[in-house]
C-alpha positions as MATLAB code, in Angstrom:
seq = 'MKKATLTKIIGSALAVALCVPILLNAPMVSSAAESSVSGNVPDDSVSGNVPDTPDTPDTPDTPDTPDTPDTPDTPDTPDTPDTPDTPDTDEPSGSGSSGSSSGQGTSNTASNAVSVAANHTVSVAGRNVASTVGGVYTATAVNGVAISTPVASVSAAAGLSQADIDAGTNVKFYVCNSYNKETKKALSDVAAAAGKNIAAYVNFDLYTISKAGVVTSVKNTSEPVTLTVGLPARIAKGENTVSLLCIDKDGKTVILEDTDTDPRTVTVNTTVFGAFAVIY';
ca = [
       8.429  147.068   -3.988;
       8.644  143.399   -3.993;
       7.457  141.479   -0.943;
      10.750  139.639   -0.396;
      12.743  142.824   -0.346;
      10.420  144.370    2.134;
      10.721  141.415    4.407;
      14.573  141.716    4.504;
      14.391  145.389    5.322;
      11.987  144.810    8.221;
      14.259  141.961    9.530;
      17.335  144.111    9.489;
      15.609  146.928   11.302;
      14.432  144.541   13.953;
      17.947  143.196   14.472;
      19.320  146.704   14.933;
      16.581  147.525   17.406;
      17.519  144.494   19.479;
      21.278  145.131   19.492;
      21.191  148.810   20.590;
      20.101  148.117   24.197;
      22.710  145.427   24.596;
      25.499  147.762   23.394;
      24.333  150.504   25.731;
      24.566  148.112   28.691;
      27.969  146.631   27.658;
      30.255  149.369   26.253;
      32.965  148.364   23.878;
      36.315  147.401   25.330;
      39.293  148.953   23.644;
      41.833  146.776   21.979;
      44.393  147.991   24.447;
      42.276  146.787   27.311;
      41.788  143.507   25.541;
      45.503  143.087   25.239;
      45.786  143.373   28.951;
      43.706  140.308   29.606;
      44.126  138.338   26.482;
      46.376  135.388   25.878;
      48.811  137.735   24.148;
      50.011  139.187   27.366;
      53.731  138.355   27.621;
      54.149  135.046   29.349;
      56.710  136.380   31.797;
      54.143  138.723   33.380;
      51.820  136.002   34.576;
      53.260  132.649   33.612;
      55.439  130.287   35.658;
      58.451  131.575   33.817;
      58.674  134.663   35.982;
      62.158  134.412   37.504;
      62.042  133.484   41.156;
      62.877  136.276   43.548;
      66.181  135.137   45.120;
      65.844  134.083   48.706;
      67.017  136.661   51.204;
      70.302  135.207   52.552;
      70.221  134.036   56.140;
      71.588  136.549   58.574;
      74.939  135.063   59.691;
      75.062  133.900   63.240;
      76.632  136.376   65.620;
      79.999  134.801   66.618;
      80.223  133.679   70.183;
      81.894  136.143   72.465;
      85.275  134.562   73.374;
      85.629  133.485   76.970;
      87.369  136.038   79.116;
      90.785  134.511   79.930;
      91.281  133.537   83.552;
      93.168  136.077   85.572;
      96.525  134.500   86.370;
      97.110  133.626   89.970;
      99.056  136.227   91.866;
     102.485  134.637   92.562;
     103.254  133.917   96.120;
     105.268  136.572   97.852;
     108.784  135.067   98.358;
     109.775  134.416  101.912;
     111.937  137.107  103.409;
     115.423  135.615  103.714;
     116.619  135.047  107.197;
     118.794  137.817  108.571;
     122.305  136.431  108.854;
     123.766  136.085  112.280;
     125.600  139.122  113.423;
     129.257  138.170  113.853;
     130.380  137.831  117.415;
     132.159  140.906  118.684;
     134.266  139.306  121.383;
     137.341  139.067  119.182;
     139.800  141.872  119.924;
     140.553  143.947  116.875;
     143.983  144.352  115.334;
     145.427  146.544  112.665;
     145.288  143.706  110.149;
     147.615  143.001  107.256;
     148.096  144.983  104.113;
     149.795  144.204  100.858;
     151.287  145.829   97.785;
     154.375  145.432   95.634;
     155.902  148.479   97.301;
     154.998  147.543  100.848;
     152.617  150.543  101.146;
     149.273  148.652  100.892;
     146.049  149.833  102.427;
     144.972  148.761  105.911;
     143.162  145.454  106.010;
     139.674  145.430  107.517;
     136.750  142.988  107.308;
     135.179  145.155  104.608;
     138.460  145.767  102.794;
     139.826  142.433  101.700;
     143.427  142.617  100.548;
     144.401  140.409   97.669;
     148.059  139.561   97.996;
     150.257  138.119   95.270;
     153.033  135.691   96.109;
     156.059  137.342   97.720;
     154.296  140.673   98.155;
     154.864  142.649  101.298;
     152.402  142.499  104.173;
     152.410  144.119  107.599;
     152.828  141.843  110.606;
     152.825  143.624  113.967;
     153.941  146.798  112.188;
     156.848  145.088  110.481;
     156.863  144.660  106.700;
     157.529  141.106  105.579;
     157.039  139.213  102.328;
     154.392  136.516  102.365;
     155.498  133.807   99.966;
     151.991  132.529   99.286;
     149.456  134.830   97.669;
     145.802  134.933   98.557;
     143.228  136.985  100.406;
     143.920  138.488  103.827;
     140.862  139.803  105.711;
     141.590  138.983  109.394;
     141.231  141.840  111.836;
     141.387  139.723  115.023;
     145.156  139.496  114.663;
     147.754  142.061  113.712;
     148.714  140.604  110.325;
     149.910  137.193  109.128;
     152.444  135.894  106.606;
     153.763  132.591  105.301;
     157.567  132.463  105.135;
     158.058  128.953  103.694;
     159.039  129.145  100.009;
     156.006  128.801   97.755;
     157.531  125.824   95.886;
     157.830  123.952   99.183;
     154.257  124.879  100.203;
     152.957  123.720   96.811;
     154.723  120.363   97.189;
     153.498  119.992  100.780;
     149.995  120.697   99.568;
     150.241  117.779   97.141;
     150.938  119.580   93.865;
     153.294  117.983   91.398;
     155.497  119.929   89.015;
     153.129  118.901   86.232;
     150.220  120.415   88.184;
     152.135  123.634   88.615;
     153.143  123.704   84.948;
     149.461  123.242   84.048;
     148.558  126.382   86.008;
     147.496  125.017   89.379;
     148.821  127.033   92.317;
     148.435  127.301   96.045;
     146.614  130.155   97.827;
     146.251  131.278  101.396;
     143.080  132.706  102.883;
     143.059  134.271  106.352;
     139.918  135.656  108.029;
     138.272  136.058  111.415;
     136.507  132.878  112.547;
     132.803  133.182  113.393;
     131.684  129.573  113.475;
     130.135  129.191  116.919;
     130.563  125.412  117.128;
     134.210  125.585  116.211;
     134.840  128.437  118.646;
     133.121  126.497  121.405;
     135.310  123.422  120.731;
     138.495  125.546  120.785;
     137.332  127.385  123.924;
     136.697  124.083  125.753;
     140.190  122.812  124.921;
     141.821  126.094  125.965;
     139.880  126.141  129.247;
     140.915  122.538  129.961;
     144.564  123.589  129.480;
     144.161  126.638  131.707;
     144.575  129.063  128.783;
     142.800  132.224  127.693;
     141.820  132.973  124.131;
     142.872  136.238  122.520;
     141.507  135.695  118.997;
     139.828  133.189  116.695;
     141.234  133.062  113.168;
     140.914  130.820  110.105;
     144.163  129.967  108.328;
     142.941  128.163  105.204;
     145.105  126.753  102.421;
     143.763  125.953   98.962;
     144.949  124.754   95.581;
     143.283  126.392   92.578;
     143.543  124.975   89.067;
     143.658  127.047   85.895;
     140.091  125.925   85.223;
     139.018  127.308   88.617;
     138.754  124.019   90.542;
     139.307  124.843   94.244;
     140.525  122.178   96.663;
     140.797  122.766  100.400;
     144.039  121.533  101.982;
     143.420  120.499  105.590;
     146.851  118.990  106.164;
     150.232  119.365  104.445;
     152.856  116.691  104.176;
     155.527  119.051  105.529;
     155.361  121.920  108.009;
     154.592  125.438  106.770;
     155.827  128.431  108.763;
     153.317  131.101  109.749;
     154.051  134.343  111.527;
     151.090  136.018  113.227;
     150.973  139.557  114.662;
     149.427  139.501  118.134;
     146.591  141.739  119.322;
     148.075  144.761  121.136;
     146.638  143.815  124.503;
     148.715  140.586  124.710;
     151.782  141.719  122.779;
     153.842  141.829  125.921;
     156.862  139.859  127.009;
     155.154  138.351  130.090;
     152.680  136.317  128.004;
     153.527  132.881  126.609;
     151.521  132.728  123.421;
     150.636  129.676  121.316;
     148.265  128.695  118.554;
     145.607  126.079  119.168;
     143.824  124.099  116.441;
     141.869  120.863  115.986;
     143.020  118.658  113.152;
     140.790  116.815  110.643;
     140.692  113.774  112.897;
     139.409  115.872  115.849;
     142.688  115.861  117.702;
     143.851  118.943  119.602;
     147.101  120.480  118.336;
     148.985  123.173  120.259;
     151.705  124.979  118.273;
     154.369  126.655  120.304;
     155.976  129.983  119.445;
     159.421  129.718  117.844;
     160.398  133.416  117.705;
     161.524  135.853  120.383;
     159.502  138.898  119.284;
     156.796  139.581  121.912;
     154.620  141.148  119.186;
     154.369  138.011  117.102;
     153.947  134.243  117.301;
     155.668  132.054  114.747;
     154.663  128.373  114.347;
     155.367  125.445  112.026;
     152.098  123.801  111.145;
     150.843  120.920  109.030;
     147.218  121.691  110.029;
     145.064  124.388  108.401;
     141.630  125.611  109.361;
     140.282  127.302  112.492;
     142.788  128.470  115.110;
     142.697  130.181  118.463;
     145.491  132.466  119.727;
     145.919  131.365  123.341;
     148.052  132.662  126.253;
];
């Protein structure tokens, strides 16, 4: 064998002998493993192109608990209304007036007001008479009352014109027991000064009422109006001289004398309306 060829063979064997220990200490890495660390790994697994994980949204703030509304104040308890004065009981009671178109109306008491139309029959001292002026009759201190002056004359004396009447305004009479203490005291003082006793206190009130409901009190009439009043039983006797006492709007005392002869009634002609006392 040639020397050069022998030298190549010896060199190759020596190279193999040197590489074997190195390979034993560093095993071969598979191509698959290499791909896991090589530059061929997909960029999106390790590069900056990996999509950002979206931020976890902030937990919304818990809304404030609304304020508890104030408890409304408890309203004040309303004052208890004053108890009205109990009417005086010193007035003697009478049978009162009644009214109906047939003359058979119910008995008039303080709790049973009788509405009377013009020219309807009322009871005065047990006698049925027509009262020319309608209204409300509630007096129990006397034994009935009626107006006998024609209603047209009363209307004119109260200041109503024919135009007023045509427009629906009419005149009304209201009779009731009188409970005003000051008025009663004034009437009592006048009666005492005249040496008279008082049998009853009564209001004889006259009004005009329009169709629209406007009410006007008539304190004085321009002409006398005739009233007939049934007397309480205890003074309905012939030995008593009975009159009506009133105080006019100017504060003057007016005594109205009886014009009839029936001991059960007193009939007067008056231009004054308001509070009266039956005196004897």
